[in-house]
PDB file of N, CA, C and O in Angstrom:
ATOM      1  N   MET A   1     -67.403  10.225  42.106  1.00  0.00           N
ATOM      2  CA  MET A   1     -66.504  11.913  41.759  1.00  0.00           C
ATOM      3  C   MET A   1     -66.810  12.325  42.429  1.00  0.00           C
ATOM      4  O   MET A   1     -65.925  12.075  43.248  1.00  0.00           O
ATOM      5  N   SER A   2     -67.366  12.796  42.828  1.00  0.00           N
ATOM      6  CA  SER A   2     -67.493  14.290  43.871  1.00  0.00           C
ATOM      7  C   SER A   2     -66.212  13.961  45.100  1.00  0.00           C
ATOM      8  O   SER A   2     -65.551  14.960  45.381  1.00  0.00           O
ATOM      9  N   ASP A   3     -65.979  13.181  45.542  1.00  0.00           N
ATOM     10  CA  ASP A   3     -65.230  13.370  46.474  1.00  0.00           C
ATOM     11  C   ASP A   3     -63.483  13.217  45.852  1.00  0.00           C
ATOM     12  O   ASP A   3     -62.481  12.968  46.522  1.00  0.00           O
ATOM     13  N   LEU A   4     -63.582  13.459  44.408  1.00  0.00           N
ATOM     14  CA  LEU A   4     -62.306  14.112  44.030  1.00  0.00           C
ATOM     15  C   LEU A   4     -62.152  15.433  44.177  1.00  0.00           C
ATOM     16  O   LEU A   4     -60.989  15.743  44.437  1.00  0.00           O
ATOM     17  N   TRP A   5     -63.241  16.713  44.073  1.00  0.00           N
ATOM     18  CA  TRP A   5     -63.408  17.191  44.016  1.00  0.00           C
ATOM     19  C   TRP A   5     -63.348  17.763  45.541  1.00  0.00           C
ATOM     20  O   TRP A   5     -63.864  17.100  46.441  1.00  0.00           O
ATOM     21  N   PRO A   6     -62.480  19.454  45.916  1.00  0.00           N
ATOM     22  CA  PRO A   6     -63.250  20.412  46.987  1.00  0.00           C
ATOM     23  C   PRO A   6     -64.595  20.234  46.915  1.00  0.00           C
ATOM     24  O   PRO A   6     -65.256  19.853  45.949  1.00  0.00           O
ATOM     25  N   SER A   7     -64.904  20.494  47.858  1.00  0.00           N
ATOM     26  CA  SER A   7     -66.397  21.370  48.356  1.00  0.00           C
ATOM     27  C   SER A   7     -66.936  22.653  47.506  1.00  0.00           C
ATOM     28  O   SER A   7     -68.099  23.015  47.324  1.00  0.00           O
ATOM     29  N   ASN A   8     -65.790  23.186  47.072  1.00  0.00           N
ATOM     30  CA  ASN A   8     -66.244  24.533  46.493  1.00  0.00           C
ATOM     31  C   ASN A   8     -64.506  24.441  45.629  1.00  0.00           C
ATOM     32  O   ASN A   8     -63.314  24.580  45.904  1.00  0.00           O
ATOM     33  N   LYS A   9     -65.430  24.104  44.431  1.00  0.00           N
ATOM     34  CA  LYS A   9     -63.814  24.273  43.513  1.00  0.00           C
ATOM     35  C   LYS A   9     -63.580  25.213  43.287  1.00  0.00           C
ATOM     36  O   LYS A   9     -62.571  25.210  42.582  1.00  0.00           O
ATOM     37  N   THR A  10     -64.010  26.374  43.511  1.00  0.00           N
ATOM     38  CA  THR A  10     -63.248  27.500  42.800  1.00  0.00           C
ATOM     39  C   THR A  10     -62.087  27.681  44.094  1.00  0.00           C
ATOM     40  O   THR A  10     -60.931  27.963  43.778  1.00  0.00           O
ATOM     41  N   GLU A  11     -62.491  27.486  45.721  1.00  0.00           N
ATOM     42  CA  GLU A  11     -62.008  27.491  46.493  1.00  0.00           C
ATOM     43  C   GLU A  11     -60.430  26.573  46.035  1.00  0.00           C
ATOM     44  O   GLU A  11     -59.388  27.182  45.794  1.00  0.00           O
ATOM     45  N   GLY A  12     -60.494  25.716  46.007  1.00  0.00           N
ATOM     46  CA  GLY A  12     -59.211  24.492  45.487  1.00  0.00           C
ATOM     47  C   GLY A  12     -58.626  24.820  44.191  1.00  0.00           C
ATOM     48  O   GLY A  12     -57.832  23.914  43.941  1.00  0.00           O
ATOM     49  N   LEU A  13     -58.631  25.432  43.514  1.00  0.00           N
ATOM     50  CA  LEU A  13     -58.313  26.327  42.818  1.00  0.00           C
ATOM     51  C   LEU A  13     -57.472  27.233  42.900  1.00  0.00           C
ATOM     52  O   LEU A  13     -56.329  27.282  42.444  1.00  0.00           O
ATOM     53  N   GLU A  14     -58.421  28.439  43.876  1.00  0.00           N
ATOM     54  CA  GLU A  14     -57.724  29.416  44.084  1.00  0.00           C
ATOM     55  C   GLU A  14     -56.503  29.131  45.075  1.00  0.00           C
ATOM     56  O   GLU A  14     -55.495  29.831  44.977  1.00  0.00           O
ATOM     57  N   ASN A  15     -56.593  27.919  46.210  1.00  0.00           N
ATOM     58  CA  ASN A  15     -55.064  27.466  46.878  1.00  0.00           C
ATOM     59  C   ASN A  15     -54.047  27.105  46.340  1.00  0.00           C
ATOM     60  O   ASN A  15     -52.920  27.366  46.761  1.00  0.00           O
ATOM     61  N   SER A  16     -54.396  26.226  44.978  1.00  0.00           N
ATOM     62  CA  SER A  16     -53.230  25.726  44.792  1.00  0.00           C
ATOM     63  C   SER A  16     -52.797  26.441  43.312  1.00  0.00           C
ATOM     64  O   SER A  16     -51.944  25.910  42.601  1.00  0.00           O
ATOM     65  N   THR A  17     -53.507  27.754  42.909  1.00  0.00           N
ATOM     66  CA  THR A  17     -52.467  28.505  42.279  1.00  0.00           C
ATOM     67  C   THR A  17     -52.125  29.515  43.050  1.00  0.00           C
ATOM     68  O   THR A  17     -51.125  30.040  42.562  1.00  0.00           O
ATOM     69  N   ILE A  18     -52.558  30.198  44.291  1.00  0.00           N
ATOM     70  CA  ILE A  18     -51.469  30.586  45.491  1.00  0.00           C
ATOM     71  C   ILE A  18     -50.492  30.164  45.893  1.00  0.00           C
ATOM     72  O   ILE A  18     -49.656  31.020  46.184  1.00  0.00           O
ATOM     73  N   GLN A  19     -50.098  28.701  46.110  1.00  0.00           N
ATOM     74  CA  GLN A  19     -49.725  28.065  46.566  1.00  0.00           C
ATOM     75  C   GLN A  19     -48.348  27.820  44.998  1.00  0.00           C
ATOM     76  O   GLN A  19     -47.192  27.410  45.105  1.00  0.00           O
ATOM     77  N   GLY A  20     -48.736  28.050  44.322  1.00  0.00           N
ATOM     78  CA  GLY A  20     -47.614  27.842  43.366  1.00  0.00           C
ATOM     79  C   GLY A  20     -47.512  28.939  42.595  1.00  0.00           C
ATOM     80  O   GLY A  20     -46.834  28.757  41.584  1.00  0.00           O
ATOM     81  N   TYR A  21     -48.151  30.478  42.795  1.00  0.00           N
ATOM     82  CA  TYR A  21     -46.981  31.841  43.290  1.00  0.00           C
ATOM     83  C   TYR A  21     -45.890  31.291  43.640  1.00  0.00           C
ATOM     84  O   TYR A  21     -44.861  31.040  43.013  1.00  0.00           O
ATOM     85  N   TYR A  22     -46.413  31.010  45.421  1.00  0.00           N
ATOM     86  CA  TYR A  22     -45.189  31.300  45.772  1.00  0.00           C
ATOM     87  C   TYR A  22     -44.225  29.910  45.909  1.00  0.00           C
ATOM     88  O   TYR A  22     -43.276  29.923  46.693  1.00  0.00           O
ATOM     89  N   GLU A  23     -44.469  28.961  45.264  1.00  0.00           N
ATOM     90  CA  GLU A  23     -43.339  27.969  45.222  1.00  0.00           C
ATOM     91  C   GLU A  23     -42.875  28.547  43.886  1.00  0.00           C
ATOM     92  O   GLU A  23     -41.658  28.455  44.044  1.00  0.00           O
ATOM     93  N   ASN A  24     -43.029  29.034  42.783  1.00  0.00           N
ATOM     94  CA  ASN A  24     -42.369  29.410  41.768  1.00  0.00           C
ATOM     95  C   ASN A  24     -41.320  31.521  42.178  1.00  0.00           C
ATOM     96  O   ASN A  24     -40.637  32.351  41.577  1.00  0.00           O
ATOM     97  N   GLY A  25     -41.788  31.345  43.211  1.00  0.00           N
ATOM     98  CA  GLY A  25     -40.514  32.223  43.403  1.00  0.00           C
ATOM     99  C   GLY A  25     -41.774  33.579  44.147  1.00  0.00           C
ATOM    100  O   GLY A  25     -41.177  34.652  44.229  1.00  0.00           O
ATOM    101  N   GLY A  26     -42.720  33.649  44.465  1.00  0.00           N
ATOM    102  CA  GLY A  26     -43.516  34.658  45.030  1.00  0.00           C
ATOM    103  C   GLY A  26     -43.737  35.435  46.332  1.00  0.00           C
ATOM    104  O   GLY A  26     -44.648  35.141  47.105  1.00  0.00           O
ATOM    105  N   ASP A  27     -43.120  36.151  46.487  1.00  0.00           N
ATOM    106  CA  ASP A  27     -43.109  36.401  48.123  1.00  0.00           C
ATOM    107  C   ASP A  27     -44.515  36.227  48.661  1.00  0.00           C
ATOM    108  O   ASP A  27     -45.510  36.252  47.936  1.00  0.00           O
ATOM    109  N   PRO A  28     -44.539  36.068  49.837  1.00  0.00           N
ATOM    110  CA  PRO A  28     -45.861  36.321  50.791  1.00  0.00           C
ATOM    111  C   PRO A  28     -46.647  37.763  51.570  1.00  0.00           C
ATOM    112  O   PRO A  28     -47.688  37.796  52.225  1.00  0.00           O
ATOM    113  N   PHE A  29     -45.403  39.231  51.089  1.00  0.00           N
ATOM    114  CA  PHE A  29     -46.071  40.334  50.964  1.00  0.00           C
ATOM    115  C   PHE A  29     -46.703  40.970  49.878  1.00  0.00           C
ATOM    116  O   PHE A  29     -47.559  41.854  49.913  1.00  0.00           O
ATOM    117  N   SER A  30     -45.979  40.205  48.536  1.00  0.00           N
ATOM    118  CA  SER A  30     -46.621  40.676  48.012  1.00  0.00           C
ATOM    119  C   SER A  30     -48.031  39.875  47.480  1.00  0.00           C
ATOM    120  O   SER A  30     -49.075  40.372  47.057  1.00  0.00           O
ATOM    121  N   LEU A  31     -47.761  38.836  47.615  1.00  0.00           N
ATOM    122  CA  LEU A  31     -49.318  38.005  47.795  1.00  0.00           C
ATOM    123  C   LEU A  31     -50.548  38.811  48.361  1.00  0.00           C
ATOM    124  O   LEU A  31     -51.583  39.231  47.843  1.00  0.00           O
ATOM    125  N   GLN A  32     -49.884  38.872  49.957  1.00  0.00           N
ATOM    126  CA  GLN A  32     -50.796  39.739  50.737  1.00  0.00           C
ATOM    127  C   GLN A  32     -51.827  40.884  49.640  1.00  0.00           C
ATOM    128  O   GLN A  32     -52.978  41.060  49.239  1.00  0.00           O
ATOM    129  N   LYS A  33     -50.535  41.395  49.562  1.00  0.00           N
ATOM    130  CA  LYS A  33     -51.272  43.101  48.521  1.00  0.00           C
ATOM    131  C   LYS A  33     -52.215  42.764  47.512  1.00  0.00           C
ATOM    132  O   LYS A  33     -53.113  43.476  47.064  1.00  0.00           O
ATOM    133  N   ILE A  34     -51.771  41.051  47.057  1.00  0.00           N
ATOM    134  CA  ILE A  34     -52.631  41.468  45.423  1.00  0.00           C
ATOM    135  C   ILE A  34     -54.194  40.356  45.922  1.00  0.00           C
ATOM    136  O   ILE A  34     -55.219  40.283  45.245  1.00  0.00           O
ATOM    137  N   LEU A  35     -53.971  39.702  47.098  1.00  0.00           N
ATOM    138  CA  LEU A  35     -54.891  39.276  47.497  1.00  0.00           C
ATOM    139  C   LEU A  35     -55.905  40.097  48.455  1.00  0.00           C
ATOM    140  O   LEU A  35     -56.823  39.729  49.189  1.00  0.00           O
ATOM    141  N   GLY A  36     -55.439  41.172  48.190  1.00  0.00           N
ATOM    142  CA  GLY A  36     -56.194  42.442  49.337  1.00  0.00           C
ATOM    143  C   GLY A  36     -56.664  42.075  50.627  1.00  0.00           C
ATOM    144  O   GLY A  36     -57.721  42.431  51.146  1.00  0.00           O
ATOM    145  N   HIS A  37     -55.469  41.066  51.269  1.00  0.00           N
ATOM    146  CA  HIS A  37     -55.589  41.048  52.927  1.00  0.00           C
ATOM    147  C   HIS A  37     -55.035  42.449  53.683  1.00  0.00           C
ATOM    148  O   HIS A  37     -54.282  43.345  53.302  1.00  0.00           O
ATOM    149  N   CYS A  38     -55.704  42.231  54.827  1.00  0.00           N
ATOM    150  CA  CYS A  38     -54.953  43.619  55.682  1.00  0.00           C
ATOM    151  C   CYS A  38     -54.260  42.920  56.642  1.00  0.00           C
ATOM    152  O   CYS A  38     -53.620  43.657  57.392  1.00  0.00           O
ATOM    153  N   ASP A  39     -54.182  41.849  56.850  1.00  0.00           N
ATOM    154  CA  ASP A  39     -52.793  41.158  57.610  1.00  0.00           C
ATOM    155  C   ASP A  39     -52.555  39.760  56.758  1.00  0.00           C
ATOM    156  O   ASP A  39     -53.104  39.463  55.697  1.00  0.00           O
ATOM    157  N   MET A  40     -51.434  38.853  57.623  1.00  0.00           N
ATOM    158  CA  MET A  40     -50.877  37.862  57.360  1.00  0.00           C
ATOM    159  C   MET A  40     -51.925  36.467  57.608  1.00  0.00           C
ATOM    160  O   MET A  40     -51.772  35.508  56.853  1.00  0.00           O
ATOM    161  N   SER A  41     -52.590  36.433  58.292  1.00  0.00           N
ATOM    162  CA  SER A  41     -53.099  35.966  58.709  1.00  0.00           C
ATOM    163  C   SER A  41     -53.698  34.704  57.523  1.00  0.00           C
ATOM    164  O   SER A  41     -53.529  33.486  57.454  1.00  0.00           O
ATOM    165  N   MET A  42     -54.337  35.543  56.819  1.00  0.00           N
ATOM    166  CA  MET A  42     -55.141  34.393  55.257  1.00  0.00           C
ATOM    167  C   MET A  42     -54.077  33.678  55.056  1.00  0.00           C
ATOM    168  O   MET A  42     -53.838  32.471  55.009  1.00  0.00           O
ATOM    169  N   VAL A  43     -53.374  34.807  54.925  1.00  0.00           N
ATOM    170  CA  VAL A  43     -52.060  33.610  53.404  1.00  0.00           C
ATOM    171  C   VAL A  43     -51.269  33.418  54.125  1.00  0.00           C
ATOM    172  O   VAL A  43     -50.150  33.379  53.614  1.00  0.00           O
ATOM    173  N   ARG A  44     -51.329  33.200  55.601  1.00  0.00           N
ATOM    174  CA  ARG A  44     -50.598  31.975  56.446  1.00  0.00           C
ATOM    175  C   ARG A  44     -51.406  30.399  55.933  1.00  0.00           C
ATOM    176  O   ARG A  44     -50.958  29.268  55.747  1.00  0.00           O
ATOM    177  N   LYS A  45     -52.798  31.007  55.828  1.00  0.00           N
ATOM    178  CA  LYS A  45     -53.342  29.820  55.697  1.00  0.00           C
ATOM    179  C   LYS A  45     -52.881  28.868  54.213  1.00  0.00           C
ATOM    180  O   LYS A  45     -52.577  27.682  54.093  1.00  0.00           O
ATOM    181  N   TYR A  46     -52.984  29.892  53.289  1.00  0.00           N
ATOM    182  CA  TYR A  46     -52.849  29.371  51.869  1.00  0.00           C
ATOM    183  C   TYR A  46     -51.400  28.751  51.878  1.00  0.00           C
ATOM    184  O   TYR A  46     -50.964  27.855  51.155  1.00  0.00           O
ATOM    185  N   ILE A  47     -50.887  29.315  52.684  1.00  0.00           N
ATOM    186  CA  ILE A  47     -49.152  28.442  51.815  1.00  0.00           C
ATOM    187  C   ILE A  47     -48.210  27.537  53.069  1.00  0.00           C
ATOM    188  O   ILE A  47     -47.446  27.673  54.025  1.00  0.00           O
ATOM    189  N   GLN A  48     -48.463  27.191  52.772  1.00  0.00           N
ATOM    190  CA  GLN A  48     -48.140  25.451  53.015  1.00  0.00           C
ATOM    191  C   GLN A  48     -46.128  25.465  53.348  1.00  0.00           C
ATOM    192  O   GLN A  48     -45.203  24.977  52.699  1.00  0.00           O
ATOM    193  N   MET A  49     -46.152  26.035  54.268  1.00  0.00           N
ATOM    194  CA  MET A  49     -43.938  25.943  54.127  1.00  0.00           C
ATOM    195  C   MET A  49     -43.593  24.571  54.703  1.00  0.00           C
ATOM    196  O   MET A  49     -44.084  24.209  55.773  1.00  0.00           O
ATOM    197  N   THR A  50     -42.706  23.763  53.963  1.00  0.00           N
ATOM    198  CA  THR A  50     -41.905  22.568  55.031  1.00  0.00           C
ATOM    199  C   THR A  50     -40.841  23.533  55.152  1.00  0.00           C
ATOM    200  O   THR A  50     -40.496  24.641  54.742  1.00  0.00           O
ATOM    201  N   ASP A  51     -40.229  21.927  56.439  1.00  0.00           N
ATOM    202  CA  ASP A  51     -38.923  22.704  56.635  1.00  0.00           C
ATOM    203  C   ASP A  51     -37.969  23.132  55.886  1.00  0.00           C
ATOM    204  O   ASP A  51     -37.302  24.121  56.191  1.00  0.00           O
ATOM    205  N   SER A  52     -37.727  22.237  54.497  1.00  0.00           N
ATOM    206  CA  SER A  52     -37.070  22.262  53.460  1.00  0.00           C
ATOM    207  C   SER A  52     -37.093  23.781  52.870  1.00  0.00           C
ATOM    208  O   SER A  52     -36.228  24.652  52.956  1.00  0.00           O
ATOM    209  N   ASP A  53     -38.396  23.806  52.229  1.00  0.00           N
ATOM    210  CA  ASP A  53     -38.804  25.176  52.039  1.00  0.00           C
ATOM    211  C   ASP A  53     -37.834  26.837  52.504  1.00  0.00           C
ATOM    212  O   ASP A  53     -37.330  27.775  51.887  1.00  0.00           O
ATOM    213  N   VAL A  54     -38.029  26.345  54.166  1.00  0.00           N
ATOM    214  CA  VAL A  54     -37.457  27.211  55.001  1.00  0.00           C
ATOM    215  C   VAL A  54     -36.250  27.273  54.503  1.00  0.00           C
ATOM    216  O   VAL A  54     -35.852  28.374  54.122  1.00  0.00           O
ATOM    217  N   LYS A  55     -35.569  26.356  54.412  1.00  0.00           N
ATOM    218  CA  LYS A  55     -34.171  25.853  54.425  1.00  0.00           C
ATOM    219  C   LYS A  55     -33.536  26.542  52.318  1.00  0.00           C
ATOM    220  O   LYS A  55     -32.671  27.341  51.958  1.00  0.00           O
ATOM    221  N   ARG A  56     -34.238  25.939  51.776  1.00  0.00           N
ATOM    222  CA  ARG A  56     -33.923  26.791  50.445  1.00  0.00           C
ATOM    223  C   ARG A  56     -34.378  28.352  50.585  1.00  0.00           C
ATOM    224  O   ARG A  56     -33.278  28.784  50.930  1.00  0.00           O
ATOM    225  N   GLN A  57     -35.111  29.358  50.565  1.00  0.00           N
ATOM    226  CA  GLN A  57     -35.369  30.255  50.993  1.00  0.00           C
ATOM    227  C   GLN A  57     -34.314  31.035  51.910  1.00  0.00           C
ATOM    228  O   GLN A  57     -34.097  32.245  51.847  1.00  0.00           O
ATOM    229  N   HIS A  58     -33.633  30.024  52.866  1.00  0.00           N
ATOM    230  CA  HIS A  58     -32.757  30.781  53.588  1.00  0.00           C
ATOM    231  C   HIS A  58     -31.575  30.726  52.963  1.00  0.00           C
ATOM    232  O   HIS A  58     -30.732  31.552  53.312  1.00  0.00           O
ATOM    233  N   ASN A  59     -31.197  29.644  51.785  1.00  0.00           N
ATOM    234  CA  ASN A  59     -29.979  29.409  51.462  1.00  0.00           C
ATOM    235  C   ASN A  59     -29.737  30.098  50.083  1.00  0.00           C
ATOM    236  O   ASN A  59     -28.714  30.090  49.399  1.00  0.00           O
ATOM    237  N   SER A  60     -31.078  30.766  49.824  1.00  0.00           N
ATOM    238  CA  SER A  60     -31.081  31.995  48.520  1.00  0.00           C
ATOM    239  C   SER A  60     -31.071  32.992  48.468  1.00  0.00           C
ATOM    240  O   SER A  60     -30.726  33.692  47.515  1.00  0.00           O
ATOM    241  N   PHE A  61     -31.671  33.485  50.083  1.00  0.00           N
ATOM    242  CA  PHE A  61     -31.559  35.015  50.587  1.00  0.00           C
ATOM    243  C   PHE A  61     -30.668  35.185  51.875  1.00  0.00           C
ATOM    244  O   PHE A  61     -30.639  36.144  52.647  1.00  0.00           O
ATOM    245  N   SER A  62     -30.106  34.271  51.904  1.00  0.00           N
ATOM    246  CA  SER A  62     -29.443  34.867  53.289  1.00  0.00           C
ATOM    247  C   SER A  62     -27.926  35.939  52.936  1.00  0.00           C
ATOM    248  O   SER A  62     -27.155  35.789  51.988  1.00  0.00           O
ATOM    249  N   PRO A  63     -27.836  37.170  54.206  1.00  0.00           N
ATOM    250  CA  PRO A  63     -27.038  37.431  53.624  1.00  0.00           C
ATOM    251  C   PRO A  63     -25.517  36.523  53.860  1.00  0.00           C
ATOM    252  O   PRO A  63     -24.567  36.325  53.103  1.00  0.00           O
ATOM    253  N   LEU A  64     -25.742  36.182  54.989  1.00  0.00           N
ATOM    254  CA  LEU A  64     -24.458  35.146  55.008  1.00  0.00           C
ATOM    255  C   LEU A  64     -23.552  34.719  53.830  1.00  0.00           C
ATOM    256  O   LEU A  64     -22.337  34.522  53.857  1.00  0.00           O
ATOM    257  N   LYS A  65     -24.422  34.620  52.775  1.00  0.00           N
ATOM    258  CA  LYS A  65     -24.034  33.983  51.452  1.00  0.00           C
ATOM    259  C   LYS A  65     -23.393  34.426  50.990  1.00  0.00           C
ATOM    260  O   LYS A  65     -22.707  33.680  50.291  1.00  0.00           O
ATOM    261  N   SER A  66     -22.976  36.142  50.929  1.00  0.00           N
ATOM    262  CA  SER A  66     -22.253  36.472  50.085  1.00  0.00           C
ATOM    263  C   SER A  66     -21.053  36.851  51.120  1.00  0.00           C
ATOM    264  O   SER A  66     -20.038  37.314  50.598  1.00  0.00           O
ATOM    265  N   ILE A  67     -21.064  36.731  52.238  1.00  0.00           N
ATOM    266  CA  ILE A  67     -19.572  36.968  53.211  1.00  0.00           C
ATOM    267  C   ILE A  67     -18.951  35.896  53.444  1.00  0.00           C
ATOM    268  O   ILE A  67     -17.930  35.966  54.128  1.00  0.00           O
ATOM    269  N   PHE A  68     -19.501  34.330  52.823  1.00  0.00           N
ATOM    270  CA  PHE A  68     -18.783  33.478  53.554  1.00  0.00           C
ATOM    271  C   PHE A  68     -19.033  32.566  52.011  1.00  0.00           C
ATOM    272  O   PHE A  68     -18.922  31.342  51.936  1.00  0.00           O
ATOM    273  N   GLY A  69     -19.356  33.399  50.952  1.00  0.00           N
ATOM    274  CA  GLY A  69     -19.427  32.413  49.319  1.00  0.00           C
ATOM    275  C   GLY A  69     -20.303  31.197  49.433  1.00  0.00           C
ATOM    276  O   GLY A  69     -19.539  30.425  48.853  1.00  0.00           O
ATOM    277  N   ARG A  70     -21.427  30.389  49.776  1.00  0.00           N
ATOM    278  CA  ARG A  70     -21.928  29.452  49.676  1.00  0.00           C
ATOM    279  C   ARG A  70     -22.803  29.519  49.373  1.00  0.00           C
ATOM    280  O   ARG A  70     -23.482  28.504  49.219  1.00  0.00           O
TER     281      ARG A  70
END
């Protein structure tokens, strides 16, 4: 059973909570402030972005959307 849990249970919970924050619309810059990190290097380790994540973000927030109405 110990193989099912991360070696540090709180670390696993922290990682999934941070990923969930991002997946629910939280932005990485506010997450950096919330976590108290002085640069984005640690935030990048927590957030795992796929190509579809990047495409979804682009489609939602691109200024071209308002120009071309897509």
